[in-house]
N, C-alpha and C positions, 0 to 999 in steps of 0.2 A: 575493485577491479584489479586485474593483473596484467603484466606485460606479456604479450604473445608475439614473439618475433616473426617476421615474415617480410616479403617484399612483393612487388607488383610487376611482374614481367608483362610487357606489352610489345607486340610486333612493331619493329621500327617502321615498316611500311605503313602500318595504320597510323602511327604517330606522325609520320611525314604528311600523310593525307589530311589528317585532322588539324595539324599545325599547332599543337600545344607546346608549351615550353617544358623541357624535360630536365629534372634535377636528379641526377643519378638514375635510378630505375623508377622514379615516381613522376607521373605526368601531372602538369600544373596547368590550370586554366579551364575556361568554360567548355571548350571542345573536349577536353579530357574527361570532364564530369559527365557530359552526354554520352561519351563512348563507354564509360564505366557503367552508367545506368542501363545502357542497351544490352549489356551482358548479364544483368541480374536475373535471377529466377523469381517469378511472381505468380501468385495464385491465378488460375485460369480466368480469363475475362477481364483481367486488370492489367494496367501498365504502370511503369515507373517513369516519371518525368523529372527532369532537373528543375527545381524551383529557384535555387540560388547556389552560387559557388563563389570561391575566391575570385576577385578581390573584395566582394561584398561582405564576406565573413571569413574567419579562420577558426579552427578548433572549437566548434560549437559544443559547449558543456551541457547546456540545458535550454529548453525551448518552450514557448507558449504561443498559441495562435488566438488572436482576438476575433471579435464578432465581425470585423471588416475583412477578415482573411489575411491580416498582416501578421507576419511571423516575427516574434521577439526572441532574441538569442543572446545568451551570455557566452562570451568567448573566453578561451584559455590560452592566449598567446603567452601569458606569464605563468603557465602551469609549472608548479614546483620551483618557482623562481627564488624561494628563500633558501634553498639548500642544494639545488642542482648546478652543475658546472656552467650551464648556459645563462643562468641568472635572469634578469628582467629583460625580455626581448621587446616589449612595447613600453617606451617611456610614457609616464603619465598614467599607467595602469590599463587594465583591460576595459572592454567596452560592452555596453548593451546595445545591440544593433536591432533596428526595426526594418524589416525587409518588406517592401511594398510592390505589389503587382497592380499598377494604376490602370493599365489598359485591359486587364482581364484575360491576358493570353496565356496565363499559367506560369509565367516566369517573372522574376524580380526585375524591375527597371529603376528602382530607387532604394537606396539604403541610407537610413538616418541614424546617427549616433544619439541615442537617448541620454546616455551618461557614460562617462569614463572616469575611472579612479582606481587607486591602489586597493581600496577596501572591497572591490568586487573582483579581484584577480581570480580567475578560474572558478567563478561562482557556480555551484552545483544545482541551483534551483532558481526558477523564476515563475511568478504567478501574476498574471495581469487581471485585475478585477476593478471595474469602474475606473476611477481616476487614480488608482493606486497600483504600484508595481512592487511586489514582495520578492526580495532577492535573498537567497540563502547562501551564506558564505561564512563558515566558521571563522571567528567565534560569534558572529552576529547574524541575526535576522533583521534585514534592513527594509524599510518602507519608503519608497520614493512616491512623490505625488506629481500629477500632471493635471492641474485643475482646469487649465485652458485647452487641454487636449491638443497641444501643438507638437507632441512627440519629443518634447524636451523636458527633462526633469526640472521641477520648479526650484530646486536647490538641493543641498546635501540631504541625504536620507536621515530619518530618525530610526532609532532601534526599537524593535518590538520585543526581542529577547537578546541576551548576550551570554557569554561565558561558555559557549558550546565548544567542546574539544574538537580535535581533528583539523586544526588550522593547516591550510595548504596540503590537504589530505583527502583521499576519496571517501573516507569513513566518517565524515563529519555531518554537517547540516545539509539536508536535501529539500526538495521542493515542497511548497505549500499548494493546497488546492481548496476550492470552495465546495462545500458539501451541500446536499439537497435540503439539509436542515438549517442552512444559514450560518454554519460554523466552519472554521478552518481546520484542515487536517494536514499533518506533516510528520516527518520522522527524522531521526538522526542515527547514523551508524555507530558502531561500537567504540569508535574513538571520540564520538560526540559526548557521550557519558552523562551530560548534565544540561540543565536549562536554568539560566539565571534571569533575574528581573532586568528590565531594560537599562536601569542605571548601574547594574552590576553589584547591587547591595546584598544580594543573597540568592539562594536557590528559590525557584518558584515552588510553592507548596500547592499540590494539585487538589482536586476535589475530594480525594480519599484521605487527605490530611498528611500525605507523604511528601517529603522533599524530592524533587525530580532530579535525582542524582544516581547515576548508574552503578554506584558502588555500595548502595545501601538497600537492603532488602525491603520490599520484595523485588526492587528493580535492579537490573544489571544489564550491561552490554547495550546493544541497539534498542531504541525505544520508539514507540509510535504515540503521537499526541493528538489531542483535539482541543480547540479553544474557541472562545468568542472572537469575532473579528478584531476587537481591541486588545486581544491577548489575555483577557480575564477568563476565569473558570476553566483553567487547564485541567484536562483529564489525561492520565497515562493509560493508553488503551492496550498496549502489548509490550513485552520486553523479552530480553535474552535472544536478540538477533545478532548476527555478525555485522553484515553491512546491508541492511534493508534500504535499498537505494532510493526508493520513492514509493509512496502509498497512493492507491487509487480507491475511489469511493463511488459506488453505483447509486442509482436513484432510490434504492431501498435502504441505503445507508450501510451496505455491506462493504467491508474493507478487504482489499487485495494488495499484495506486494510480493516482490521477489527478495531473495536473500542470497548472498554470495558465500560459498564455502571457503575453508582454508585452501588456498589455491592448489589445484592439482588433485583434489580428492573426489571429483565427480559427484559432488553433493549440492550443486546449485538447486535451489528450491523455489517454488511458488507457494505462497501461503494465503489461505482464507484466514483473515485475522479475526478470530473469535475474541471479542473484547475482554480485556483483563486477563488474558492468557499468558503463560510462560512458554517460550518457543525453543528452549532447550539447547542453545549454543554452549552454555556452561552448565555445570552441575548446579541445580537449584540451591542446594544446601551448603556446598563447600566452595563453589565457584571454580572447581577443577575443570580443565579442558577435556575434550572428548577422547583424547589419546590416553588419559589416565585409566588404568584398568578398573572395571567395576563389575559387579555381579550381574550376570545374565546379559552382557552386552551383545549386540548383533554381530553376526559373522562378517557381513559386508561393511566396508568402511563408509560408503555413502549413507547407509542407515544409522550406523554407529555415531556418525558425525553430529547428529542433532539430539542425542540422548533419548531416542524414541522409545527405549525400553523403560523409561522412568515414569512413574505415576506423577501427574502434574505437568506433563509436556503435551501441548496441543499437536496433533499430527500435521504433516505436510499435505497440501493439496496434491502436488506432484513434484518429483525430482527430475531435473532435466540434464543431469550429467555435468560435464565440464563447461565452464563459461565465465563471463564477466558481465553479469546482468546490470542494466542501467534503467532507462525510463520506462514508465508503465502508464497505461490509461485504460478506460473502459470505452468500448465502441458502442454507443447507443444511438447510432444513425441507421439509415437503411440504404445508403448508396452502395456499399460493399455487398457481396453475396451474403445470403441468409446465414451461412455457417458462422459469420463473424458478428452477427447481431447480438448485442448484449454481452459480448465477451471481452475478456482482458486482452489488450494488445501490449506486447512486451518486447523491448529491444535488448538484445544480448550481443555485446560487442565482441565477445570471445569467439563464438562460432559464426559471427557475422550474419545475424538473422533477426528478423522481426516476426514474432509468432503470435498466435492466439492459443488459448487453452480452453476449448469448449468444455463447459461443465455440465454435469448432471447431478441432480440431488441424490445424495447417498446417505440415508439415515439423517442424522443431525448435521451432517456436513455435505461434502461434495466429492465427486470423482471427476477427473479431467483427462483429456487427450491433448495431443500437440498438433497444431495446424499452422504450417508456415504461411506467412503473408509475403515476405520478401526475403531472399537470401542471396549471397554472393560468394563465389570462390575467391574473388579478388581479396588479397589479404590487407588491402588498404581500406576496405569498407568496414567501418567501426561505428555502428549505430549507437548513439548516445542518448537519444530521446525519441519519443513518439507522441503525437498529439492529433486531435481531430479538428478539422476546419469547419466553418459554418455550413458548408454544403455536404458534409459527410466525407470529404476527401481526407486521407490520412497523410500527415507530414512526418517525415523521418529526418532527424538530424544525424549527420555523419561526421564524426570527429576526423576521419580520413587520415589514418596514420598506420605505419607498419606495426605499431604496438599500441596497447591501450592500458592506462593505469600503471600500477607498479612503480610509480614515480619516474616513469621514463616516457620519452617520445622520440620518434625517429627524426621528425622535422624540427631542427633546433636553430633555425634561422627564420626571422619574421618574413623575409622576402620569398622563402620557399614554402611557407605554411599553406595548407589547404583546408577546406571545410565545405561541406555541401548540405543542402536541404533538398530532399526529394519529396515529390507528391505522388501518392498512389490513388488511383481512381479507375473506374471502368474505361476501357479503350475508347479514346476519342472524347471523353468527357471534358467539357470546358468548365473551369472552376468558376464559382459564383459566391457572392456573399449577400444573402437576402437582406434588404434594407430593414433596419430595426426602427420601429416607432413605438416606444414604450410609454408614450403619453396617454394612451388609452389602455383599458384592461385587455381588450382583444389583441392589441399589438403586443402587450407584455406577455400574454399567453403564447403568442407565436414565438416570441423569444425564448420562453420557458421550454418550448418543444424542441429547441435546437439541439443538434448533436454536439455543439460547441459549448464548452463550459463558460467562456467569457460571455456569450450571448445569454446563456441561462442565468448567469449572475445578474445581468441587466434586467431580464424579465422578472426574476425573483425579487429583486430590490424594488422595482416599480410596483409589483403586486402587493408586496408587504406594506409599502407606503400607502397604497390605496385603501388597505384595510377592508372594511365591509363593502365598499364600492366595487371591489374585485370579486366578491362572492359569486354573483351569477355566472361570470365567465369561468371561475374556478370550478364551480359545480358542473359545468359542461365538460371540462377537462376530466373531472372525476368520473364521468360516464364514458370516457374514451375506452375502446377495447384494449389499448396498449397499457399494460400494468405499470410500466415505468412512467408514463405520463400521469397515470392515476396517483402514483406515489408522490410525484412532484407536487401535484395539486393538494394532496393530503397534508403534506408538511405545512403548506401555507394556510389551508383551511383551518388547521388545528391552532394556528396563531391568531385567529380572529377572536376578539374580546368575548369572553363568555362561552366560546364554542369548543374549547379544547376537549373537554370530556366527551361531548356528544360525537365529535369526529373520531376520537379514539375508540369509542364504543362501536361506531360504524365500521371502522377498520377491523376490529377484533371479530366482528360478525361477518366479514367479507368472505366470499367464496375462494379468493386467491390467497394461498398461504404466505406469499411474499408480502402482501398487503397486511396480513395479520402480524407478520414479523415487524413491519414498518410501524404499525400501531403500537406495539409494545415499546419500540425504541422511542417513539414520540412521547409515550407516557413517561418514560424515564427522563427525557429531556425536559419536560415541563413539570416534573416532580409531582405527578398525580399519585393517587393511592394505588401503589403497585400491587399490594395484596389483592385488592379488588380486581385489578386488571388481570393478574395471573389466575385468579379464581375462575374467570370466564373462559379461559382457554387451557386450563391445566390438563384436560383430557383430549386436547386437540389430536386429530389423527396424524398430523404431520410432525415428525420428530424435530424438524428445524424450528417449528413454532414453540415446541416444548423446550428446545435449547434456549431460546430467547427468554422463556419464562424463568429458567434456572438462573440465567445471567441477571435478569431483572430483580431476583430475590437477593442478590449479593448485597450485603451490608444492611439489609432491612431488619430492624430490630422490632419484631412483633411476635406475639404468641403463636399466631397462625403460620408464621414463616416455616418452621420445621415440618409442620403438617403438610403444607403445600409442596415443600421440597420432597417429602417422602412419597407423595402421590406421583410426582414426576419420576422419582427413582424407581417406583414400583412398575413403571412402564418401560424400563430399560431391558433390552433383549440380551444384555451381557456381551454383545459382540461389537457394538457401535462405539468405537473409541472417541469419536466426536462427542457423543452423548455423555460418555464417562467424564470427559474433561469439562463439559458444560456444567454437569452436576458438581464437579469439584470446585469450579469457579463460584458457583452459587452458594456452596456451603462454607466457603472460606471464612474463618473466624467463628463459625457456629457448628463445627463438626460434631461436637458431643450431642447437641440437641437433635441435629439432623439425622445422624446415624441411629440414635435411639428411636426416633420417630419412625424411621424406615423399618427397623427390626420389629418394632411393635406392630406395625402394619402387616408385616409378614409372619406374625405370630412367633417371633423369635427364631425363625428358620434362617440360617446363615449359609447353608450348604447347597445353594443353587448357583447356576452359572452367573446370573445377574448379580446376586448378592456377593459372590466372591469378587466380581469386578469392582463393585462399589467399595468393598472392604479394602481391596488392593489400593484404591485411590484415596481412601479416607485418611484423615489425620486426627481422629478422635482418641480420647484416652483409652477407650475400649479396643482400639484397633490392634495393638500388638498381641493381645490375648486371642483375638479372632484369627490373626495371621498364624499363630501357633496351631490353632485347631485345623486350619486349612492344610498346613504343612504336615501335620500328623495324621490327617485323614487318609485312609487306605485308597480312596478314589482319586487322590491327587497324583497325577502322573509325574514321573521323574523329570521330564522335560519342562514341566510347569513350575517346579520348585524354585529354580533360580529367580524367576519373576517375583514370587512372593517373598523370597529372602531379600531381594533388592528393596522391597517396600519398607523393610525395617529401617533403612537408611534415612527415611523421611519421617520417622517417628521420634518422639522425645519424651522425657519424663521417667519417673520410676516404673511405670507400667511397662515401658520398653525393656528395662533392665530385668525385671521379673520374668517377662515373657522369654527373653533370650536364655535366661538360666533354665527355665522350664524346658525350652527346646533342646538345650545342650544336655541336661541331666535326665530328662524324661519325667521330672516330678515338679 
């Protein structure tokens, strides 16, 4: 995030009428919070209501909402206390506050301090699942327990991971969340750089056999991870982000996140995170920044910023201009208007807005537009997080300051600090938290249907524990017309003893392409025969299913792998960059065999639009010679040549040297 200066002028007559306490130009107190909410712009048919404000909380850094509708908040009164002039403003450390609306009127009437301590100062992530609270604050990922559910931590936390960089910094460890597959997802910004074991004894080695260290190839800069709930079986899912502030996962297992540009370059982006992809903040080969001159770079800085002209960089879903992106979630409820259903909700503290990015399938990826949910002209509105409640209401955390990030804040005294939580819902809607009873399979299914992640975790855990006794109810959910409910059921059905393969087969034969995608992901999770799985859908009419086929082939050492990859490559139209990068991810480490199989399938013909695109992306020993052929071909336009010249920077070995000599000398 970055500091965006500003102030908040409010008419003195209004202030006098509302009766808030005024500190300089900033209004303090519940009345001021309501007045601020009344002036926000909100999507038609919805309203913004104040759920909580100071003194119940200040400087909310991160937020989660549990199945009872209680809002859990990490505070940042001690933001940048280690080096800024204001120092530590709250003795004893920052707090985790639990905000409770006990009478159901839509506003907080009780605030409970769950924990207070120096180790959670300005913690940038909180995830409440079951009797555990996972808090992210570099250098540690901390797990608190509340076995008796009294909203008080049972004791000091234990570490899940440590050694993460970005201490007292926005670019460090960010929130965890529970995925539909029963695993945890999380990310770290580019100052996080690394992930160490809980005891600090060394770097975590991920499932690919690589140390999770952002200075060692293939990994660099900001990283996205997945692990089992106990921290085992870590996977590095994406790398080379700047400050990927939080990751969100939908019911199909698709990952979405935002990323912050180098401040002032209008290049804030939203990413569909194609697993195992490079996202281009730094040069893949040299680590150079985007300002260092390179062949064929883009004319406009926002596009140049992410090395989008380089082979091996996954494209962006959408770029949103200037901003300071923060929390993100997936709205899988139905209380909001239909335009928001199934969409990313994202808070951006810079332009003071919470948005959705409605997506449409586009080849192997997606296209998106921008749809505002809530915005404000008031320069003190600084949304830091967004979550979904158990009834489908949306909760927005507001840091509430004249600036945001950049190691600065305008409120530098504890007694003047502010902080708000707003609730967005249809006009007149009274919040509710459906009672959970997960002691039966039917009750657990009801929880699994919830738009709230904490409730879904309760349902998922109960159903997984029931095992085969849950199968009849899970089968009913599998027949639901809502594909997201079906995907949630599928993940659990595939965990039933002896049933994994049959349910993956059912998914791969399903009419819905998102279910087929989910089936491939489940096959990977459960380490099934991926060659057999890909064989079944290698000719799928949907490019996004074939995208997942390519990703599934990654690191599979089998004679049929290059043949299947070539069949996928043969269906490339030469224009879909998402598909190009999926093929590149799949061929990693096996480029020689894959490119040879593709050219054999094409009868050696290299001079087509799709073959040129695959050659541009490839890293095979034969690639440099083929690039020379493309560059010397009379049909290659002058404006295309820089792109193919740039591809040489990603080649290595004697073949590259010989090809460059041929290109220079003509022989």
